[in-house]
C-alpha positions in Angstrom: -42.5 12.0 21.7 -39.5 14.2 21.0 -37.2 11.3 22.1 -39.0 8.9 19.7 -38.4 11.3 16.8 -34.7 11.6 17.7 -34.2 7.9 17.8 -36.1 7.4 14.5 -33.9 10.1 12.9 -30.8 8.3 14.1 -32.0 4.9 12.7 -32.6 6.6 9.3 -29.1 8.1 9.4 -27.4 4.9 10.3 -29.3 3.0 7.6 -28.1 5.5 5.0 -24.5 5.1 6.3 -25.0 1.3 6.0 -26.1 1.6 2.4 -23.0 3.8 1.6 -20.5 1.4 3.3 -22.1 -1.6 1.7 -21.9 0.1 -1.8 -18.2 1.0 -1.2 -17.5 -2.6 -0.2 -19.0 -3.9 -3.4 -17.1 -1.4 -5.5 -13.8 -2.3 -3.8 -14.6 -6.0 -4.3 -15.1 -5.4 -8.1 -11.9 -3.3 -8.4 -10.0 -5.9 -6.4 -10.8 -8.6 -8.9 -9.6 -6.5 -11.8 -6.4 -5.5 -10.0 -5.8 -9.2 -9.0 -5.8 -10.2 -12.7 -3.4 -7.4 -13.6 -1.1 -8.4 -10.7 -1.0 -12.0 -11.9 0.0 -11.0 -15.4 2.5 -8.5 -14.1 4.0 -11.1 -11.8 4.8 -13.5 -14.7 6.6 -10.7 -16.6 8.5 -9.8 -13.4 9.6 -13.3 -12.8 10.9 -13.7 -16.4 12.7 -10.4 -16.2 14.4 -11.4 -12.9 15.3 -14.8 -14.4 17.0 -13.2 -17.3 18.8 -10.7 -15.1 20.0 -13.5 -12.9 21.4 -15.4 -15.9 23.4 -12.4 -17.2 24.6 -11.5 -13.7 25.7 -15.1 -13.0 27.6 -15.2 -16.3 29.5 -12.1 -15.4 30.1 -13.2 -11.8 31.5 -16.5 -13.1 34.0 -14.7 -15.4 35.2 -12.3 -12.6 36.7 -13.6 -9.4 36.0 -10.3 -7.7 32.3 -10.5 -8.4 30.2 -8.3 -10.7 32.0 -5.1 -11.6 28.9 -2.9 -12.2 27.6 0.2 -10.6 24.2 -1.3 -10.0 25.7 -4.2 -8.0 28.2 -2.3 -5.9 27.9 -3.0 -2.2 28.2 -0.2 0.4 28.7 -1.5 3.9 28.2 1.9 5.5 25.8 4.0 3.4 25.9 7.8 4.0 22.7 8.6 2.1 19.6 6.4 1.7 16.5 7.1 -0.4 13.3 5.7 0.8 10.5 5.4 -1.7 7.2 4.6 -0.2 3.7 4.1 -1.5 0.4 5.0 0.2 -3.2 5.4 -1.0 -4.7 8.7 -2.2 -7.8 8.0 -0.2 -8.7 6.8 3.3 -11.4 4.5 4.7 -9.2 1.4 4.3 -8.4 0.6 8.0 -4.8 0.6 8.9 -3.5 0.2 5.4 -1.8 3.6 5.2 -0.8 3.9 8.8 1.1 0.6 8.6 3.2 1.8 5.7 3.9 5.1 7.5 4.9 3.3 10.7 7.5 1.2 8.8 8.9 4.3 7.1 9.2 6.0 10.5 10.9 3.0 12.0 13.4 2.9 9.1 14.1 6.6 9.5 14.8 6.2 13.2 17.1 3.2 12.6 19.2 5.0 10.0 19.3 8.3 11.9 20.7 6.4 14.9 23.6 5.5 12.5 24.0 9.1 11.3 22.7 8.2 7.8 20.9 10.9 5.8 17.4 9.9 4.7 15.7 11.3 1.6 12.0 10.5 1.3 10.2 9.9 -2.0 6.5 9.7 -1.6 3.8 8.2 -3.8 0.2 8.8 -2.6 -1.7 11.6 -0.9 -2.1 10.1 2.5 1.7 9.6 3.1 2.4 13.0 1.6 -0.1 14.7 3.9 1.2 12.9 7.0 4.8 13.8 6.6 4.0 17.4 5.5 1.8 17.8 8.6 4.7 16.6 10.7 7.1 19.0 9.0 9.2 16.2 7.5 10.9 17.1 4.2 10.0 15.1 1.1 12.5 15.1 -1.8 9.9 14.2 -4.4 6.2 13.4 -4.4 3.5 12.3 -6.7 -0.3 12.1 -6.3 -2.6 9.9 -8.5 -0.1 7.2 -9.4 -1.0 4.9 -6.6 -4.7 5.1 -7.5 -4.1 4.4 -11.2 -0.7 2.7 -11.8 0.9 3.8 -15.1 4.1 2.2 -16.3 5.4 5.4 -18.0 4.8 7.6 -15.0 6.2 4.9 -12.6 9.3 4.6 -14.8 10.0 8.3 -14.9 9.5 8.6 -11.1 11.9 5.8 -10.2 14.4 6.6 -13.0 15.0 10.0 -11.4 15.8 8.2 -8.1 18.0 5.7 -9.9 20.0 8.5 -11.6 20.8 9.9 -8.2 22.2 6.5 -7.2 24.3 6.2 -10.4 25.7 9.7 -9.9 26.6 8.9 -6.3 24.2 11.2 -4.6 22.7 8.3 -2.7 24.1 4.9 -1.7 20.9 2.9 -1.4 17.3 2.9 -2.6 14.6 1.2 -0.6 11.0 0.7 -1.7 8.3 0.2 0.9 4.6 -0.6 0.3 1.7 -2.5 1.8 1.3 -5.6 -0.4 -1.6 -7.9 -1.2 -1.6 -11.4 0.4 -5.2 -12.4 0.1 -8.7 -10.8 0.3 -8.4 -10.6 4.1 -4.7 -10.0 4.5 -2.0 -7.5 3.6 1.7 -7.3 4.6 4.4 -4.6 4.5 7.0 -5.3 1.9 10.4 -3.7 2.0 12.7 -4.2 -1.0 16.2 -2.9 -1.7 15.9 -1.6 -5.3 19.6 -0.4 -5.7 22.2 -1.7 -5.4 20.7 -4.9 -6.8 20.5 -7.5 -3.9 22.2 -10.5 -5.4 21.0 -12.7 -2.6 17.4 -12.1 -3.8 18.5 -13.1 -7.4 20.0 -16.4 -6.0 23.1 -16.0 -8.2 25.3 -19.1 -8.1 29.0 -19.2 -8.5 28.7 -21.1 -11.8 26.2 -20.6 -14.6 24.6 -23.4 -16.4 22.7 -21.0 -18.7 22.8 -21.6 -22.4 22.5 -17.8 -22.9 25.4 -16.6 -25.1 26.5 -13.0 -24.9 29.6 -11.3 -26.4 31.9 -10.1 -23.6 31.8 -6.5 -24.8 28.0 -6.5 -24.6 27.7 -7.8 -21.1 27.7 -4.4 -19.4 25.4 -2.9 -21.9 22.9 -5.7 -21.7 23.2 -5.8 -17.9 22.6 -2.0 -17.6 19.5 -2.2 -19.8 18.1 -5.2 -17.8 18.7 -3.5 -14.5 17.0 -0.3 -15.7 14.0 -2.3 -16.8 14.2 -4.4 -13.6 14.1 -1.2 -11.4 11.2 0.3 -13.5 9.1 -2.8 -13.3 9.8 -3.3 -9.6 8.3 0.1 -9.0 5.3 -0.6 -11.4 4.6 -4.0 -9.8 4.8 -2.5 -6.3 2.1 0.1 -7.3 -0.2 -2.7 -8.6 0.5 -4.8 -5.5 -0.3 -1.8 -3.3 -3.5 -1.0 -5.1 -4.7 -4.6 -4.8 -3.9 -4.5 -1.0 -5.7 -1.1 -0.8 -8.9 -2.5 -2.3 -8.7 -5.5 -0.1 -8.2 -3.4 3.1 -11.1 -1.0 2.1 -13.4 -4.0 1.4 -12.6 -5.3 4.9 -13.1 -1.9 6.5 -16.4 -1.3 4.7 -17.6 -4.8 5.6 -16.8 -4.2 9.3 -18.5 -0.8 9.1 -21.6 -2.3 7.4 -21.8 -5.0 10.1 -21.4 -2.4 12.9 -24.2 -0.3 11.3 -26.5 -3.3 11.3 -25.9 -3.9 15.0 -26.5 -0.2 15.7 -29.8 -0.2 13.8 -30.8 -3.3 15.9 -29.9 -1.5 19.2 -31.7 1.7 18.2 -34.8 -0.2 17.0 -35.0 -1.9 20.4 -34.5 1.4 22.1 -37.2 2.9 19.9 -39.7 0.1 20.7 -39.0 0.5 24.4 -39.5 4.2 24.3 -42.7 3.8 22.2 -44.1 1.2 24.7 -43.3 3.6 27.6 -45.1 6.4 25.8 -48.1 4.2 25.1 -48.2 3.1 28.7 -47.9 6.7 30.0 -50.8 7.7 27.7 -53.0 4.8 28.9 -52.3 5.6 32.6 -53.2 9.2 31.9 -56.5 8.2 30.2 -57.4 5.8 33.0 -56.5 8.3 35.6 -58.7 10.9 33.9 -61.6 8.5 33.7 -61.2 7.6 37.4 -61.2 11.3 38.4 -64.5 11.8 36.4 -66.4 9.1 38.4 
């Protein structure tokens, strides 16, 4: 009988867990829909911003045989210092979402260290921060709460500080890593070179057919302003993309957990019924044996 009570207790516990994981799945699903809409709107703005930056950069490149003479576009063949900005979630229970990002960061660190390049880490999200602190790896800057609730002002301030170190010459390259949203069932690690601006990504052509007219003296001023906004929005969009991927990963993880809980309840129920049948059979045998002994 004690065994029956224990099995029944386990069934109740698993059912409660199942309710929790199913509720978390529904919450993540609802949040994902909202974040998806925000990501779509943000993507349109990002594309238009990139298009305008490309036009200005193409105009400057066409007027200068040596390429774009701007600090944000300088190419360093052998960087000495690289800043890695990475985004993880503030919470867990989302499968391998955070571990995949951390793995890519570790791979990048190992690759650069093999070339004697100094790495400076800039962390967004509690999970990544906790991991690297636990492993005694220094973080140059960190922020918690931004990955869970992307805010343009906060994102701008965070990445602007990193960009200033690039302009001042403290670092030669800034790389942004996050786990991005592909679909409701898929995420992928995205690695972008924030600075210097990767002209190959902008698809700048040797000649510009743009009708955009800018005074020569204003080229640098306008380009600097555009690059600044481009960097800020790249960070902000990465946060939104990461949040959508986080909700997607958590929804998958909770769906799998709910399914596993259902299977466990089935197995425990079968086990409970077998144990109950055995107990009933034992009682019947004892009753029959008792009656036989009284004859």
